[in-house]
C-alpha positions as CSV (number, residue, x, y, z in Angstrom):
1,M,100.9,88.7,106.7
2,I,99.0,89.7,103.2
3,A,99.9,87.6,100.2
4,Q,102.0,89.4,97.7
5,T,99.6,88.8,95.1
6,A,96.7,90.7,96.7
7,L,97.3,94.0,95.1
8,K,94.1,95.8,95.8
9,I,93.0,98.9,97.4
10,L,89.4,99.6,98.9
11,I,88.4,103.3,98.5
12,V,85.3,104.3,100.6
13,V,83.1,107.0,99.6
14,T,79.9,108.5,101.4
15,S,76.4,107.3,100.6
16,H,75.0,110.8,102.1
17,N,73.8,113.3,99.9
18,Q,72.5,116.3,102.0
19,M,74.2,118.6,104.7
20,G,72.1,117.8,107.6
21,A,68.6,119.5,107.5
22,T,69.8,122.4,105.2
23,G,68.7,120.7,101.9
24,K,71.9,121.6,100.4
25,P,73.4,118.7,98.2
26,T,76.6,117.1,99.2
27,G,78.6,113.8,98.6
28,Y,82.0,112.6,97.9
29,Y,84.7,115.0,96.6
30,L,85.8,113.9,93.3
31,P,89.5,114.6,93.3
32,E,89.6,112.9,96.7
33,V,89.0,109.7,94.8
34,T,90.4,110.1,91.6
35,H,93.7,111.5,92.6
36,P,94.7,108.8,95.2
37,A,93.4,106.2,92.7
38,H,95.7,107.5,90.0
39,A,98.7,107.4,92.3
40,L,97.7,103.8,93.3
41,E,97.0,102.6,89.9
42,K,100.4,103.9,88.8
43,A,102.0,102.0,91.6
44,G,100.3,98.8,90.2
45,F,97.5,98.5,92.6
46,T,93.8,97.7,91.5
47,V,91.2,100.1,93.1
48,D,87.8,99.0,94.1
49,I,85.1,101.4,95.8
50,A,82.5,100.9,98.4
51,S,80.0,103.0,100.2
52,P,78.1,102.5,103.5
53,K,74.9,101.7,101.5
54,G,76.4,100.4,98.4
55,G,75.1,101.2,94.9
56,K,75.6,104.5,93.1
57,A,77.3,106.9,95.3
58,P,76.4,110.7,95.3
59,M,79.1,113.2,94.0
60,D,79.4,116.6,95.4
61,E,78.8,118.4,92.2
62,S,81.0,121.4,93.0
63,S,83.9,119.0,92.9
64,R,83.3,118.1,89.3
65,D,86.2,119.9,87.7
66,L,86.9,118.7,84.3
67,T,89.8,121.1,83.8
68,D,91.4,118.8,86.4
69,E,93.0,116.3,83.9
70,I,93.1,113.5,86.4
71,N,89.3,114.0,87.1
72,K,88.5,114.2,83.4
73,E,90.6,111.0,82.7
74,F,88.8,109.0,85.4
75,L,85.2,110.3,84.5
76,G,86.0,109.2,80.9
77,R,86.8,105.6,81.9
78,E,83.7,103.3,81.7
79,D,85.3,101.0,84.2
80,F,85.9,103.6,86.9
81,V,82.5,105.2,86.5
82,K,80.8,101.7,86.7
83,K,82.6,101.3,90.1
84,L,81.1,104.7,91.4
85,N,77.8,103.9,90.2
86,N,77.8,100.4,91.6
87,T,79.9,100.6,94.7
88,L,80.4,97.7,97.0
89,R,78.5,97.2,100.4
90,P,80.8,96.8,103.4
91,E,78.9,93.7,104.4
92,E,80.0,91.9,101.2
93,I,83.8,92.8,101.5
94,N,86.3,90.1,102.8
95,P,89.1,92.2,104.6
96,R,91.7,89.9,103.5
97,D,91.2,90.8,99.9
98,Y,92.7,94.3,100.4
99,Q,95.9,95.7,101.2
100,A,94.5,98.9,102.3
101,I,91.4,100.8,102.9
102,L,91.2,104.6,102.1
103,F,88.3,106.8,103.2
104,A,87.8,109.5,100.7
105,G,86.5,112.9,101.8
106,G,83.3,115.1,101.0
107,H,81.2,116.6,103.6
108,G,78.8,113.7,103.3
109,T,81.1,111.4,105.4
110,M,80.4,113.5,108.5
111,W,77.0,111.9,108.7
112,D,77.5,108.3,107.5
113,F,81.1,107.3,108.3
114,S,81.6,107.6,111.9
115,N,79.1,105.4,113.3
116,N,79.3,102.7,110.8
117,E,80.1,99.7,112.6
118,T,80.7,97.5,109.7
119,L,83.2,100.0,108.2
120,A,85.0,100.3,111.4
121,K,85.4,96.5,111.8
122,L,86.4,96.3,108.1
123,A,89.3,98.9,108.7
124,A,90.4,97.3,112.0
125,S,90.8,93.9,110.3
126,I,93.0,95.3,107.4
127,Y,95.1,97.2,109.9
128,E,95.5,94.2,112.1
129,N,96.1,92.0,109.1
130,G,99.2,94.2,108.2
131,G,97.4,96.5,105.8
132,V,97.4,100.2,105.7
133,V,94.5,102.4,106.8
134,A,94.0,105.8,105.2
135,A,91.9,108.7,105.0
136,V,91.9,112.3,103.4
137,C,90.1,115.8,104.2
138,H,86.6,114.7,105.9
139,G,87.2,110.8,105.4
140,P,89.0,110.7,108.9
141,A,85.3,110.8,110.2
142,A,85.6,107.1,109.7
143,L,88.7,106.7,112.0
144,I,87.0,108.3,115.1
145,N,85.3,104.9,116.2
146,I,87.7,102.4,114.8
147,K,88.9,100.2,117.8
148,L,91.5,97.6,117.4
149,S,91.3,94.2,119.3
150,S,93.2,95.4,122.1
151,G,90.3,97.8,122.8
152,D,92.4,100.9,121.9
153,Y,91.0,103.4,119.4
154,L,93.3,103.3,116.2
155,V,94.1,106.7,116.3
156,S,95.2,107.0,119.9
157,G,98.7,108.0,120.2
158,K,99.2,108.2,116.4
159,N,99.9,111.4,114.3
160,V,97.1,112.4,112.3
161,A,95.9,115.1,109.7
162,A,92.4,115.9,108.9
163,F,90.2,118.9,107.6
164,S,90.8,121.6,110.2
165,N,88.4,123.5,112.3
166,A,90.0,126.6,110.6
167,E,89.1,125.2,107.3
168,E,85.5,124.5,108.4
169,D,85.1,128.1,109.6
170,A,86.5,129.3,106.4
171,A,84.1,127.2,104.3
172,E,81.4,128.8,106.6
173,L,80.0,125.1,107.5
174,T,80.9,124.7,111.0
175,A,77.4,125.3,112.4
176,I,76.1,122.8,109.9
177,M,78.5,120.0,110.9
178,P,77.3,117.4,113.4
179,F,81.0,117.5,115.0
180,L,84.4,118.9,114.1
181,L,87.0,116.3,112.9
182,E,90.1,118.1,114.5
183,T,88.3,118.3,117.8
184,E,87.1,114.7,117.8
185,L,90.4,113.2,116.7
186,V,92.0,115.0,119.5
187,N,89.3,113.7,121.8
188,R,90.3,110.1,120.7
189,G,93.8,110.6,121.8
190,A,95.2,111.5,118.4
191,K,98.2,113.8,117.8
192,Y,96.7,116.1,115.4
193,S,98.8,118.6,113.1
194,K,97.7,121.0,110.5
195,A,99.1,123.2,107.6
196,P,97.6,126.7,106.9
197,L,94.4,126.8,105.0
198,W,94.1,124.5,101.9
199,K,97.8,123.6,101.8
200,K,99.0,119.9,101.2
201,H,99.5,118.2,104.4
202,V,100.0,114.3,104.5
203,V,101.0,112.5,107.8
204,V,102.0,108.9,107.9
205,D,102.3,107.1,111.3
206,R,103.2,103.5,111.2
207,R,100.5,102.1,108.9
208,L,97.9,105.2,109.2
209,V,98.0,107.6,106.4
210,T,96.1,110.8,106.7
211,G,95.7,114.1,104.7
212,Q,94.2,117.4,105.6
213,N,92.3,118.6,102.5
214,P,91.8,118.0,98.6
215,A,95.6,119.2,98.1
216,S,96.8,116.3,100.0
217,A,94.7,113.7,98.1
218,E,97.4,112.4,95.6
219,G,100.1,112.5,98.3
220,V,98.0,110.0,100.5
221,G,97.7,107.7,97.7
222,Q,101.6,107.8,97.0
223,E,102.3,107.4,100.7
224,I,100.0,104.1,100.9
225,A,101.8,102.8,98.0
226,K,105.1,103.5,99.3
227,L,104.2,101.7,102.8
228,L,103.0,98.6,100.7
229,K,105.9,98.5,98.3
């Protein structure tokens, strides 16, 4: 069991800043970090931020929407910006320090989340310690290769959401992606479901919480808080 005094959540963002060989910049999608963080802090949790490489994480500049009050608030906070600019490395994290791990989205995740063994083991440990694993939008790329101690994939037989193939088509990025999330999650035995383009869709199955797209980000944070409270 996780100690009741441990009220920390780890949000993981991408370290990858380009879409394949296109030269087009990418990174983490800001509201998929700030909106869950807002919900979790409101519920009394402390949020830390990690990335595959550690250090300053690249933001997808198209997501820097300062008309979004939550984005504006968090980017105006010195403590939060410091965490984004000095993300933790997975190798330096003790899974027992966290009640949940949340993989935030952004297209960069498609290149550096799925095959990161350290992140996969970290998430599996948190889950098997009684914690929550969560992901939103392209963040579920991290879920594809997470195996539990039983040898089963974490997502096998579980209901999940993630950025849909239809949304990737609508964004005109299907051909650039190294794989398609919807397809790969189904290949791993997940029970995938989706809402219409860009609509909120959050799925909770036991201690796995997933969201389809940016509209789902705050809901993912709220559901994590519900499970842990």
